[in-house]
C-alpha atoms as a printed R data frame, in Angstrom:
    type eleno elety resid chain resno       x       y       z
1   ATOM     1    CA   MET     A     1 143.139 172.652 137.680
2   ATOM     2    CA   LYS     A     2 144.585 172.320 134.058
3   ATOM     3    CA   ILE     A     3 143.774 169.092 132.671
4   ATOM     4    CA   ASN     A     4 146.626 167.433 130.747
5   ATOM     5    CA   TRP     A     5 145.124 165.938 127.695
6   ATOM     6    CA   ASN     A     6 147.945 164.070 126.148
7   ATOM     7    CA   SER     A     7 148.398 162.191 129.669
8   ATOM     8    CA   LYS     A     8 147.950 158.492 129.269
9   ATOM     9    CA   TYR     A     9 145.689 157.985 132.404
10  ATOM    10    CA   THR     A    10 143.443 160.672 130.945
11  ATOM    11    CA   THR     A    11 143.056 158.781 127.539
12  ATOM    12    CA   ILE     A    12 142.211 156.070 129.676
13  ATOM    13    CA   SER     A    13 139.599 157.902 132.022
14  ATOM    14    CA   VAL     A    14 137.920 159.562 128.749
15  ATOM    15    CA   TYR     A    15 137.694 155.979 126.803
16  ATOM    16    CA   THR     A    16 136.297 154.582 129.991
17  ATOM    17    CA   ILE     A    17 133.782 157.359 130.545
18  ATOM    18    CA   LEU     A    18 132.550 156.683 126.925
19  ATOM    19    CA   THR     A    19 132.512 152.976 126.962
20  ATOM    20    CA   PHE     A    20 130.165 153.192 130.156
21  ATOM    21    CA   THR     A    21 127.979 155.732 128.480
22  ATOM    22    CA   VAL     A    22 127.853 153.607 125.275
23  ATOM    23    CA   CYS     A    23 126.949 150.485 127.739
24  ATOM    24    CA   ILE     A    24 124.309 152.670 129.512
25  ATOM    25    CA   PHE     A    25 122.584 153.772 126.271
26  ATOM    26    CA   ILE     A    26 122.428 150.349 124.833
27  ATOM    27    CA   TYR     A    27 120.779 148.643 128.339
28  ATOM    28    CA   ALA     A    28 118.242 151.617 128.323
29  ATOM    29    CA   VAL     A    29 117.279 150.835 124.881
30  ATOM    30    CA   ILE     A    30 117.135 147.091 125.132
31  ATOM    31    CA   PHE     A    31 115.052 147.426 128.285
32  ATOM    32    CA   ASN     A    32 113.009 149.867 127.302
33  ATOM    33    CA   PHE     A    33 112.392 148.890 123.627
34  ATOM    34    CA   THR     A    34 108.822 149.249 123.532
35  ATOM    35    CA   VAL     A    35 109.268 153.116 124.460
36  ATOM    36    CA   VAL     A    36 111.782 153.618 121.800
37  ATOM    37    CA   GLY     A    37 109.879 151.883 119.313
38  ATOM    38    CA   ASP     A    38 106.756 154.001 119.815
39  ATOM    39    CA   PHE     A    39 109.080 157.169 119.709
40  ATOM    40    CA   ILE     A    40 110.372 155.878 116.511
41  ATOM    41    CA   LYS     A    41 106.980 155.075 114.959
42  ATOM    42    CA   LYS     A    42 105.843 158.622 116.377
43  ATOM    43    CA   LEU     A    43 108.939 160.089 114.653
44  ATOM    44    CA   MET     A    44 108.570 158.283 111.296
45  ATOM    45    CA   SER     A    45 104.819 159.472 110.932
46  ATOM    46    CA   ILE     A    46 106.055 162.977 111.738
47  ATOM    47    CA   LEU     A    47 108.896 162.686 108.798
48  ATOM    48    CA   ALA     A    48 106.339 160.784 106.681
49  ATOM    49    CA   PRO     A    49 106.137 163.438 103.880
50  ATOM    50    CA   ILE     A    50 109.649 163.982 103.742
51  ATOM    51    CA   THR     A    51 110.164 160.262 103.346
52  ATOM    52    CA   TRP     A    52 107.706 160.183 100.125
53  ATOM    53    CA   GLY     A    53 109.356 163.384  99.159
54  ATOM    54    CA   ILE     A    54 113.110 161.518  99.101
55  ATOM    55    CA   VAL     A    55 111.204 158.448  97.135
56  ATOM    56    CA   ILE     A    56 109.751 160.567  94.658
57  ATOM    57    CA   ALA     A    57 112.798 162.547  94.088
58  ATOM    58    CA   TYR     A    58 114.829 159.265  93.682
59  ATOM    59    CA   LEU     A    59 112.240 157.648  91.338
60  ATOM    60    CA   VAL     A    60 112.055 161.502  89.100
61  ATOM    61    CA   ASN     A    61 115.848 162.185  89.339
62  ATOM    62    CA   PRO     A    62 116.931 159.696  86.482
63  ATOM    63    CA   ILE     A    63 114.133 161.337  84.072
64  ATOM    64    CA   LEU     A    64 115.263 164.982  85.489
65  ATOM    65    CA   LYS     A    65 118.848 164.150  84.520
66  ATOM    66    CA   TRP     A    66 117.878 162.652  80.783
67  ATOM    67    CA   PHE     A    67 116.013 166.070  80.357
68  ATOM    68    CA   GLU     A    68 118.665 168.606  81.454
69  ATOM    69    CA   ARG     A    69 121.130 166.723  79.161
70  ATOM    70    CA   HIS     A    70 118.804 167.319  76.449
71  ATOM    71    CA   VAL     A    71 117.356 170.833  77.442
72  ATOM    72    CA   LYS     A    72 120.750 172.155  77.816
73  ATOM    73    CA   LYS     A    73 122.021 172.241  74.121
74  ATOM    74    CA   ILE     A    74 118.955 174.425  73.576
75  ATOM    75    CA   THR     A    75 119.096 176.929  76.645
76  ATOM    76    CA   GLU     A    76 122.730 177.105  76.809
77  ATOM    77    CA   LYS     A    77 123.768 177.573  73.271
78  ATOM    78    CA   ASN     A    78 125.588 181.071  73.977
79  ATOM    79    CA   LYS     A    79 126.114 181.427  77.815
80  ATOM    80    CA   PRO     A    80 125.267 179.173  80.590
81  ATOM    81    CA   HIS     A    81 121.850 179.300  82.344
82  ATOM    82    CA   PHE     A    82 121.791 176.661  84.928
83  ATOM    83    CA   ARG     A    83 118.346 178.018  86.567
84  ATOM    84    CA   LEU     A    84 116.518 178.025  83.569
85  ATOM    85    CA   THR     A    85 117.426 174.456  82.375
86  ATOM    86    CA   ARG     A    86 116.632 173.020  85.817
87  ATOM    87    CA   VAL     A    87 113.404 174.400  86.058
88  ATOM    88    CA   ILE     A    88 112.366 173.334  82.650
89  ATOM    89    CA   SER     A    89 113.577 169.825  82.968
90  ATOM    90    CA   LEU     A    90 111.873 169.527  86.152
91  ATOM    91    CA   PHE     A    91 108.660 170.827  85.317
92  ATOM    92    CA   LEU     A    92 109.101 168.093  82.407
93  ATOM    93    CA   ALA     A    93 110.243 165.299  84.563
94  ATOM    94    CA   MET     A    94 107.650 165.905  87.036
95  ATOM    95    CA   THR     A    95 104.774 166.484  84.238
96  ATOM    96    CA   ILE     A    96 105.863 162.653  82.734
97  ATOM    97    CA   PHE     A    97 106.029 161.345  86.264
98  ATOM    98    CA   LEU     A    98 102.645 162.449  87.256
99  ATOM    99    CA   ALA     A    99 100.978 161.848  84.103
100 ATOM   100    CA   PHE     A   100 102.414 158.043  84.098
101 ATOM   101    CA   ILE     A   101 100.860 157.830  87.549
102 ATOM   102    CA   ALA     A   102  97.583 159.371  86.197
103 ATOM   103    CA   ALA     A   103  97.691 157.154  83.203
104 ATOM   104    CA   LEU     A   104  98.110 154.118  85.248
105 ATOM   105    CA   GLY     A   105  95.263 154.783  87.653
106 ATOM   106    CA   ALA     A   106  92.846 155.951  84.595
107 ATOM   107    CA   ILE     A   107  93.372 152.695  83.020
108 ATOM   108    CA   ILE     A   108  93.516 150.337  86.566
109 ATOM   109    CA   MET     A   109  91.107 152.350  88.905
110 ATOM   110    CA   PRO     A   110  88.010 151.978  86.236
111 ATOM   111    CA   GLN     A   111  88.352 148.007  86.334
112 ATOM   112    CA   VAL     A   112  89.011 148.042  89.623
113 ATOM   113    CA   ILE     A   113  85.772 149.773  90.528
114 ATOM   114    CA   GLU     A   114  83.805 147.877  87.982
115 ATOM   115    CA   SER     A   115  84.988 144.234  89.731
116 ATOM   116    CA   ILE     A   116  84.326 145.796  93.321
117 ATOM   117    CA   THR     A   117  80.665 146.719  91.923
118 ATOM   118    CA   THR     A   118  80.122 143.276  90.310
119 ATOM   119    CA   ILE     A   119  81.186 141.888  93.611
120 ATOM   120    CA   ILE     A   120  78.586 143.496  95.659
121 ATOM   121    CA   ASN     A   121  76.062 143.309  93.053
122 ATOM   122    CA   ASN     A   122  76.222 139.726  92.706
123 ATOM   123    CA   PHE     A   123  76.921 138.852  96.038
124 ATOM   124    CA   SER     A   124  73.771 136.568  96.666
125 ATOM   125    CA   THR     A   125  74.682 134.995  93.494
126 ATOM   126    CA   TYR     A   126  78.165 134.177  94.717
127 ATOM   127    CA   ILE     A   127  76.605 132.447  97.734
128 ATOM   128    CA   ASN     A   128  74.787 130.113  96.046
129 ATOM   129    CA   ASN     A   129  77.445 129.260  94.150
130 ATOM   130    CA   ILE     A   130  79.382 128.426  96.975
131 ATOM   131    CA   GLU     A   131  76.324 126.738  98.243
132 ATOM   132    CA   LYS     A   132  76.089 124.514  95.348
133 ATOM   133    CA   TRP     A   133  79.954 123.957  95.578
134 ATOM   134    CA   ILE     A   134  79.471 122.509  98.748
135 ATOM   135    CA   ASP     A   135  76.649 120.245  97.592
136 ATOM   136    CA   SER     A   136  78.819 118.804  94.616
137 ATOM   137    CA   LEU     A   137  81.473 117.923  97.020
138 ATOM   138    CA   LEU     A   138  79.296 116.134  99.686
139 ATOM   139    CA   VAL     A   139  77.532 114.064  96.476
140 ATOM   140    CA   LYS     A   140  81.383 113.240  95.162
141 ATOM   141    CA   TYR     A   141  83.076 112.580  98.680
142 ATOM   142    CA   PRO     A   142  80.242 111.221 101.075
143 ATOM   143    CA   GLU     A   143  82.802 110.310 103.202
144 ATOM   144    CA   VAL     A   144  83.263 113.862 104.092
145 ATOM   145    CA   LEU     A   145  79.447 114.552 105.353
146 ATOM   146    CA   THR     A   146  79.855 111.259 107.459
147 ATOM   147    CA   VAL     A   147  82.869 112.975 109.514
148 ATOM   148    CA   VAL     A   148  81.053 116.288 109.308
149 ATOM   149    CA   SER     A   149  77.913 114.542 110.968
150 ATOM   150    CA   LYS     A   150  79.808 112.571 113.285
151 ATOM   151    CA   GLN     A   151  81.839 115.692 114.844
152 ATOM   152    CA   PHE     A   152  78.179 117.943 114.309
153 ATOM   153    CA   ASP     A   153  77.972 118.852 118.080
154 ATOM   154    CA   SER     A   154  81.781 120.162 118.362
155 ATOM   155    CA   ILE     A   155  81.854 121.809 115.120
156 ATOM   156    CA   GLU     A   156  78.259 123.757 116.341
157 ATOM   157    CA   ASN     A   157  80.018 124.430 119.486
158 ATOM   158    CA   ALA     A   158  82.986 125.752 117.807
159 ATOM   159    CA   ILE     A   159  80.748 127.855 115.619
160 ATOM   160    CA   MET     A   160  78.944 129.187 118.719
161 ATOM   161    CA   GLU     A   161  81.810 129.907 120.571
162 ATOM   162    CA   PHE     A   162  83.243 131.781 117.545
163 ATOM   163    CA   ALA     A   163  80.209 133.775 117.099
164 ATOM   164    CA   ASN     A   164  80.456 134.733 120.932
165 ATOM   165    CA   ASN     A   165  83.983 135.946 120.787
166 ATOM   166    CA   ILE     A   166  83.627 137.884 117.422
167 ATOM   167    CA   ALA     A   167  80.534 139.849 118.354
168 ATOM   168    CA   PRO     A   168  81.880 142.066 121.064
169 ATOM   169    CA   LYS     A   169  84.758 142.652 118.773
170 ATOM   170    CA   LEU     A   170  82.675 144.019 115.587
171 ATOM   171    CA   GLY     A   171  82.807 147.478 117.163
172 ATOM   172    CA   GLY     A   172  86.612 147.132 117.052
173 ATOM   173    CA   ILE     A   173  86.782 145.842 113.933
174 ATOM   174    CA   MET     A   174  84.617 148.968 112.836
175 ATOM   175    CA   VAL     A   175  86.934 151.277 114.476
176 ATOM   176    CA   LYS     A   176  89.846 149.786 112.962
177 ATOM   177    CA   ILE     A   177  88.075 150.004 109.218
178 ATOM   178    CA   THR     A   178  87.724 153.486 110.239
179 ATOM   179    CA   ASP     A   179  91.181 153.823 111.652
180 ATOM   180    CA   SER     A   180  92.376 152.570 108.263
181 ATOM   181    CA   THR     A   181  90.152 154.777 106.081
182 ATOM   182    CA   LEU     A   182  91.759 157.665 108.017
183 ATOM   183    CA   SER     A   183  95.428 156.472 107.593
184 ATOM   184    CA   PHE     A   184  94.827 156.183 103.711
185 ATOM   185    CA   ILE     A   185  93.632 159.780 103.544
186 ATOM   186    CA   ILE     A   186  96.535 160.737 105.381
187 ATOM   187    CA   MET     A   187  98.974 158.868 103.143
188 ATOM   188    CA   LEU     A   188  97.614 160.938 100.309
189 ATOM   189    CA   LYS     A   189  97.949 164.149 102.331
190 ATOM   190    CA   ASP     A   190 101.521 162.860 103.054
191 ATOM   191    CA   ILE     A   191 102.208 162.003  99.143
192 ATOM   192    CA   PHE     A   192 100.687 165.391  97.682
193 ATOM   193    CA   ILE     A   193 103.201 167.169 100.319
194 ATOM   194    CA   GLY     A   194 106.126 164.740  99.590
195 ATOM   195    CA   ILE     A   195 105.431 165.770  95.549
196 ATOM   196    CA   ILE     A   196 106.210 169.266  96.756
197 ATOM   197    CA   VAL     A   197 109.010 167.963  98.909
198 ATOM   198    CA   ALA     A   198 110.503 166.143  95.955
199 ATOM   199    CA   ILE     A   199 110.435 169.324  93.839
200 ATOM   200    CA   TYR     A   200 112.630 171.361  96.502
201 ATOM   201    CA   LEU     A   201 114.841 168.429  96.726
202 ATOM   202    CA   LEU     A   202 115.686 168.027  93.125
203 ATOM   203    CA   TYR     A   203 115.899 171.436  92.285
204 ATOM   204    CA   GLY     A   204 118.585 172.507  94.875
205 ATOM   205    CA   LYS     A   205 120.138 169.207  95.308
206 ATOM   206    CA   GLU     A   206 123.404 170.423  94.732
207 ATOM   207    CA   HIS     A   207 123.148 173.365  97.074
208 ATOM   208    CA   PHE     A   208 121.872 170.338  99.707
209 ATOM   209    CA   GLN     A   209 124.708 168.173  98.955
210 ATOM   210    CA   ALA     A   210 126.967 171.091  99.619
211 ATOM   211    CA   GLN     A   211 125.255 171.969 102.556
212 ATOM   212    CA   MET     A   212 125.972 168.816 103.879
213 ATOM   213    CA   LYS     A   213 129.238 168.451 103.101
214 ATOM   214    CA   LYS     A   214 130.233 171.982 104.647
215 ATOM   215    CA   MET     A   215 128.873 170.717 107.825
216 ATOM   216    CA   VAL     A   216 130.592 167.417 107.913
217 ATOM   217    CA   TYR     A   217 133.667 168.931 106.996
218 ATOM   218    CA   GLY     A   218 133.383 171.940 109.682
219 ATOM   219    CA   ILE     A   219 132.867 169.317 112.446
220 ATOM   220    CA   LEU     A   220 134.806 166.301 111.663
221 ATOM   221    CA   PRO     A   221 138.242 165.737 110.830
222 ATOM   222    CA   SER     A   222 139.005 165.702 107.158
223 ATOM   223    CA   LYS     A   223 139.940 161.687 106.893
224 ATOM   224    CA   THR     A   224 136.787 160.957 108.719
225 ATOM   225    CA   THR     A   225 134.637 162.814 106.416
226 ATOM   226    CA   GLU     A   226 136.072 161.625 103.333
227 ATOM   227    CA   THR     A   227 135.189 158.057 104.480
228 ATOM   228    CA   ILE     A   228 131.762 159.775 105.718
229 ATOM   229    CA   LEU     A   229 131.064 160.878 102.085
230 ATOM   230    CA   ARG     A   230 132.203 157.879 100.708
231 ATOM   231    CA   VAL     A   231 129.882 155.835 102.737
232 ATOM   232    CA   CYS     A   232 127.032 158.235 101.836
233 ATOM   233    CA   ALA     A   233 127.841 158.037  98.104
234 ATOM   234    CA   GLN     A   234 127.341 154.050  98.215
235 ATOM   235    CA   THR     A   235 124.117 154.277 100.270
236 ATOM   236    CA   ASN     A   236 122.829 156.603  97.899
237 ATOM   237    CA   THR     A   237 123.488 154.640  94.959
238 ATOM   238    CA   SER     A   238 122.474 151.103  96.772
239 ATOM   239    CA   ILE     A   239 119.171 152.869  97.852
240 ATOM   240    CA   SER     A   240 118.392 154.389  94.646
241 ATOM   241    CA   GLY     A   241 119.203 151.155  92.914
242 ATOM   242    CA   PHE     A   242 117.182 148.905  95.288
243 ATOM   243    CA   ILE     A   243 113.909 151.469  94.741
244 ATOM   244    CA   SER     A   244 113.976 151.558  91.013
245 ATOM   245    CA   GLY     A   245 114.942 147.409  91.131
246 ATOM   246    CA   LYS     A   246 111.734 146.525  93.540
247 ATOM   247    CA   ILE     A   247 109.280 148.780  91.209
248 ATOM   248    CA   VAL     A   248 110.692 147.052  88.421
249 ATOM   249    CA   ASP     A   249 110.413 143.741  90.027
250 ATOM   250    CA   SER     A   250 106.708 144.384  91.164
251 ATOM   251    CA   ILE     A   251 105.499 145.604  87.467
252 ATOM   252    CA   ILE     A   252 107.178 142.541  86.030
253 ATOM   253    CA   ILE     A   253 105.001 140.234  88.500
254 ATOM   254    CA   GLY     A   254 101.887 142.244  88.197
255 ATOM   255    CA   CYS     A   255 102.368 141.797  84.287
256 ATOM   256    CA   LEU     A   256 102.909 138.204  84.823
257 ATOM   257    CA   CYS     A   257  99.917 137.604  86.938
258 ATOM   258    CA   PHE     A   258  97.859 139.480  84.520
259 ATOM   259    CA   VAL     A   259  99.036 137.280  81.508
260 ATOM   260    CA   CYS     A   260  98.863 133.945  83.567
261 ATOM   261    CA   MET     A   261  95.136 135.012  84.911
262 ATOM   262    CA   THR     A   262  94.285 135.970  81.375
263 ATOM   263    CA   VAL     A   263  95.228 132.432  79.653
264 ATOM   264    CA   MET     A   264  93.698 130.886  82.694
265 ATOM   265    CA   LYS     A   265  90.391 132.706  82.218
266 ATOM   266    CA   PHE     A   266  90.137 133.675  85.905
267 ATOM   267    CA   ASP     A   267  87.794 136.100  87.036
268 ATOM   268    CA   PHE     A   268  88.732 139.990  88.462
269 ATOM   269    CA   ILE     A   269  92.051 139.693  86.711
270 ATOM   270    CA   VAL     A   270  92.703 143.365  86.389
271 ATOM   271    CA   LEU     A   271  91.963 143.650  90.097
272 ATOM   272    CA   ILE     A   272  94.010 140.694  91.495
273 ATOM   273    CA   SER     A   273  97.039 141.630  89.328
274 ATOM   274    CA   VAL     A   274  96.909 145.081  90.933
275 ATOM   275    CA   ILE     A   275  96.682 143.402  94.223
276 ATOM   276    CA   VAL     A   276  99.795 140.978  93.779
277 ATOM   277    CA   GLY     A   277 102.134 143.386  92.042
278 ATOM   278    CA   VAL     A   278 101.433 146.183  94.501
279 ATOM   279    CA   THR     A   279 101.943 143.800  97.565
280 ATOM   280    CA   ASN     A   280 104.533 142.410  95.647
281 ATOM   281    CA   ILE     A   281 106.843 145.277  96.947
282 ATOM   282    CA   ILE     A   282 106.973 143.766 100.454
283 ATOM   283    CA   PRO     A   283 109.853 141.076  99.909
284 ATOM   284    CA   PHE     A   284 109.034 137.361  99.485
285 ATOM   285    CA   PHE     A   285 105.785 137.758 101.691
286 ATOM   286    CA   GLY     A   286 104.438 139.897  99.216
287 ATOM   287    CA   PRO     A   287 102.644 137.424  96.673
288 ATOM   288    CA   PHE     A   288 101.131 135.665  99.666
289 ATOM   289    CA   ILE     A   289 100.081 138.872 101.329
290 ATOM   290    CA   GLY     A   290  98.644 139.809  97.916
291 ATOM   291    CA   ALA     A   291  97.070 135.989  97.466
292 ATOM   292    CA   ILE     A   292  94.742 136.182 100.292
293 ATOM   293    CA   PRO     A   293  92.232 138.927  99.588
294 ATOM   294    CA   SER     A   294  92.533 137.740  96.157
295 ATOM   295    CA   ALA     A   295  91.603 134.232  97.049
296 ATOM   296    CA   LEU     A   296  88.799 135.321  99.058
297 ATOM   297    CA   LEU     A   297  87.554 137.132  96.043
298 ATOM   298    CA   LEU     A   298  87.670 133.740  93.873
299 ATOM   299    CA   LEU     A   299  86.122 131.970  96.662
300 ATOM   300    CA   VAL     A   300  82.967 134.060  96.656
301 ATOM   301    CA   ALA     A   301  82.745 134.509  92.912
302 ATOM   302    CA   ALA     A   302  84.339 131.319  91.650
303 ATOM   303    CA   PRO     A   303  85.108 128.563  94.077
304 ATOM   304    CA   ARG     A   304  86.809 126.051  91.647
305 ATOM   305    CA   GLN     A   305  89.528 128.813  90.862
306 ATOM   306    CA   VAL     A   306  90.883 129.394  94.112
307 ATOM   307    CA   ILE     A   307  92.972 126.133  94.347
308 ATOM   308    CA   PRO     A   308  94.454 127.102  90.508
309 ATOM   309    CA   PHE     A   309  95.019 130.433  91.513
310 ATOM   310    CA   LEU     A   310  96.696 129.579  94.703
311 ATOM   311    CA   ILE     A   311  99.282 127.274  92.707
312 ATOM   312    CA   LEU     A   312  99.987 130.156  90.064
313 ATOM   313    CA   ILE     A   313 100.859 132.331  93.042
314 ATOM   314    CA   LEU     A   314 102.777 130.110  94.759
315 ATOM   315    CA   ILE     A   315 104.700 129.449  91.479
316 ATOM   316    CA   ILE     A   316 104.988 133.246  90.967
317 ATOM   317    CA   GLN     A   317 106.418 133.616  94.419
318 ATOM   318    CA   GLN     A   318 109.187 131.239  94.068
319 ATOM   319    CA   LEU     A   319 110.043 132.282  90.316
320 ATOM   320    CA   ASP     A   320 110.266 135.923  92.083
321 ATOM   321    CA   GLY     A   321 111.976 134.960  95.486
322 ATOM   322    CA   ASN     A   322 114.752 132.820  93.621
323 ATOM   323    CA   VAL     A   323 115.206 134.167  90.331
324 ATOM   324    CA   ILE     A   324 113.602 137.528  88.843
325 ATOM   325    CA   GLY     A   325 113.845 139.374  92.771
326 ATOM   326    CA   PRO     A   326 117.308 138.514  93.524
327 ATOM   327    CA   LYS     A   327 118.599 138.986  89.818
328 ATOM   328    CA   ILE     A   328 117.149 142.642  89.444
329 ATOM   329    CA   LEU     A   329 117.924 143.293  92.633
330 ATOM   330    CA   GLY     A   330 121.274 142.002  92.711
331 ATOM   331    CA   GLN     A   331 122.366 143.778  89.463
332 ATOM   332    CA   THR     A   332 121.377 147.389  91.205
333 ATOM   333    CA   THR     A   333 122.747 147.223  94.613
334 ATOM   334    CA   GLY     A   334 125.870 145.268  93.742
335 ATOM   335    CA   ILE     A   335 125.553 141.954  95.761
336 ATOM   336    CA   SER     A   336 124.675 138.303  94.690
337 ATOM   337    CA   ALA     A   337 121.373 136.619  94.773
338 ATOM   338    CA   PHE     A   338 122.658 134.834  98.013
339 ATOM   339    CA   TRP     A   339 123.403 137.891  99.821
340 ATOM   340    CA   VAL     A   340 120.238 139.484  98.587
341 ATOM   341    CA   LEU     A   341 117.857 136.325 100.433
342 ATOM   342    CA   PHE     A   342 120.431 136.459 103.464
343 ATOM   343    CA   SER     A   343 119.961 140.392 103.719
344 ATOM   344    CA   ILE     A   344 115.758 140.419 103.886
345 ATOM   345    CA   LEU     A   345 115.923 137.423 106.072
346 ATOM   346    CA   ILE     A   346 117.890 138.992 108.468
347 ATOM   347    CA   GLY     A   347 116.305 142.317 108.126
348 ATOM   348    CA   GLY     A   348 112.838 141.055 108.524
349 ATOM   349    CA   GLY     A   349 113.609 138.887 111.392
350 ATOM   350    CA   LEU     A   350 115.128 141.784 113.415
351 ATOM   351    CA   PHE     A   351 113.250 144.883 112.403
352 ATOM   352    CA   GLY     A   352 110.031 143.221 110.552
353 ATOM   353    CA   PHE     A   353 108.670 144.925 107.657
354 ATOM   354    CA   ALA     A   354 111.028 148.254 107.800
355 ATOM   355    CA   GLY     A   355 114.133 145.532 107.822
356 ATOM   356    CA   MET     A   356 113.043 143.593 105.264
357 ATOM   357    CA   VAL     A   357 112.443 146.762 102.902
358 ATOM   358    CA   LEU     A   358 115.543 148.373 103.952
359 ATOM   359    CA   GLY     A   359 117.987 145.404 104.823
360 ATOM   360    CA   VAL     A   360 119.241 144.983 101.197
361 ATOM   361    CA   PRO     A   361 120.415 148.135 100.455
362 ATOM   362    CA   ILE     A   362 121.825 148.684 103.989
363 ATOM   363    CA   PHE     A   363 123.434 145.494 103.906
364 ATOM   364    CA   ALA     A   364 124.924 145.917 100.508
365 ATOM   365    CA   VAL     A   365 126.704 149.030 101.826
366 ATOM   366    CA   LEU     A   366 128.184 147.090 104.929
367 ATOM   367    CA   TYR     A   367 129.090 144.337 102.420
368 ATOM   368    CA   SER     A   368 131.217 146.885 100.397
369 ATOM   369    CA   LEU     A   369 132.617 148.014 103.133
370 ATOM   370    CA   LEU     A   370 133.670 144.978 104.748
371 ATOM   371    CA   ASN     A   371 135.234 144.086 101.538
372 ATOM   372    CA   GLU     A   372 137.263 147.166 101.554
373 ATOM   373    CA   PHE     A   373 138.674 146.812 104.960
374 ATOM   374    CA   ILE     A   374 139.611 143.122 104.268
375 ATOM   375    CA   ALA     A   375 141.379 144.049 101.304
376 ATOM   376    CA   TYR     A   376 143.184 146.636 103.116
377 ATOM   377    CA   ARG     A   377 144.342 144.238 105.936
378 ATOM   378    CA   LEU     A   378 145.334 141.672 103.520
379 ATOM   379    CA   GLU     A   379 147.247 144.203 101.134
380 ATOM   380    CA   SER     A   380 149.002 145.381 104.451
381 ATOM   381    CA   LYS     A   381 150.131 141.784 104.836
382 ATOM   382    CA   ASN     A   382 151.292 141.651 101.533
383 ATOM   383    CA   MET     A   383 148.660 139.024 100.406
384 ATOM   384    CA   SER     A   384 146.294 138.953  97.716
385 ATOM   385    CA   SER     A   385 142.698 140.326  98.012
386 ATOM   386    CA   ASP     A   386 141.453 138.380  94.485
387 ATOM   387    CA   THR     A   387 138.828 135.657  96.409
388 ATOM   388    CA   LYS     A   388 139.988 133.237  93.576
389 ATOM   389    CA   ASP     A   389 143.054 132.791  95.034
390 ATOM   390    CA   TYR     A   390 141.548 131.326  98.317
391 ATOM   391    CA   LEU     A   391 139.846 128.487  96.372
392 ATOM   392    CA   PRO     A   392 140.873 125.051  97.242
393 ATOM   393    CA   GLU     A   393 143.616 123.551  94.843
394 ATOM   394    CA   SER     A   394 141.200 121.208  93.058
395 ATOM   395    CA   SER     A   395 139.036 124.148  91.991
396 ATOM   396    CA   ARG     A   396 141.809 126.309  91.079
397 ATOM   397    CA   GLN     A   397 142.853 123.679  88.722
398 ATOM   398    CA   ILE     A   398 139.704 123.258  86.632
399 ATOM   399    CA   PRO     A   399 140.001 126.527  84.589
400 ATOM   400    CA   ALA     A   400 143.610 125.653  83.336
401 ATOM   401    CA   GLU     A   401 142.416 121.750  82.687
402 ATOM   402    CA   LYS     A   402 139.846 123.486  80.805
403 ATOM   403    CA   LYS     A   403 142.111 125.469  78.755
404 ATOM   404    CA   GLU     A   404 144.763 122.672  78.179
405 ATOM   405    CA   VAL     A   405 142.012 120.205  76.936
406 ATOM   406    CA   LYS     A   406 140.632 123.130  74.650
407 ATOM   407    CA   ALA     A   407 144.368 123.931  73.267
408 ATOM   408    CA   LYS     A   408 144.616 120.443  72.671
409 ATOM   409    CA   LYS     A   409 141.390 120.188  70.562
410 ATOM   410    CA   VAL     A   410 142.671 123.271  68.547
411 ATOM   411    CA   GLN     A   411 146.117 121.464  67.706
412 ATOM   412    CA   LYS     A   412 144.141 118.361  67.081
413 ATOM   413    CA   LYS     A   413 142.155 120.480  63.967
414 ATOM   414    CA   LYS     A   414 145.341 121.943  62.785
């Protein structure tokens, strides 16, 4: 039996089957979310070297472009030498990138190691400092001692219960520490492979782009292909801007923390600044996550510095979350500060850490596409697509009134 694909009922049947299939897929994902999540985590771990390679390629690509513009003037005086220009530029760009990472490590790591060694060597001294600090608090505030003595039995029972509960878990904690160490080694391996992947991606980026275009043009209709390519271009711009912007933001926060701690004469300045700067890559909550181990270090070494340090971190977090971060990321992704905050909150609430990191660039693309769609719909109705035209009358009259006042002042001066 020959199917008439132009028939109205055939079209309805196909759409019904597709809708039913999509509903089944959504149902399966929702009610088997744990299985789907485990599969995604396993897939992400397998693709980790590729992910690192893409991130490194994004970071090195601007350096590569700069070198290509200048190397081209030397290698292509008489005739084009694209491969020679690309090889020389890629070598110089990767050398600069790796040298910067090595120099950063050479500056920071010795001081970090020195701080850790100091903590280990002076641990008994730090314990005595804590005891003296507690004794001084009890002398200044004797009512605390009264409260503690009244609640001694309950506190003792709570401590014993905590000790009994934590003892069986020590083996599990050691296993987690071992797993964390192994994960760190695997991450270093993934980064090393990622550098090789980045070199391949940067060397043949035009070829890979052409292959993707060829595949999309061959599978999909032309209009759909143009839309997909445009979305991909917007996504590329948004993600590259977000990555570079977030790195700049983290460097600024780390330097700001270093300067403030130096002025306030805290201990372990370099170590804590590195922790705060690195964890700041996590949107919003990064400084707090970095503050926890940092505050513990200060609590052991210099208890009196803990509260001022926490106040400092709170101020830095507010400054970064409301001013520096949204300003930098808003400029690099093309969306306002409010929508940066909105996308991080929604992405983190739905997809956790990955959603917090990728929420901003993904939302920037969706925001741009939605703006284009709304503008298209308004233009089809012969309506303005300018947001200012939809402001209240009073708001639109304010600029005009200001202009009239300025004009009157100019006339008076004349």
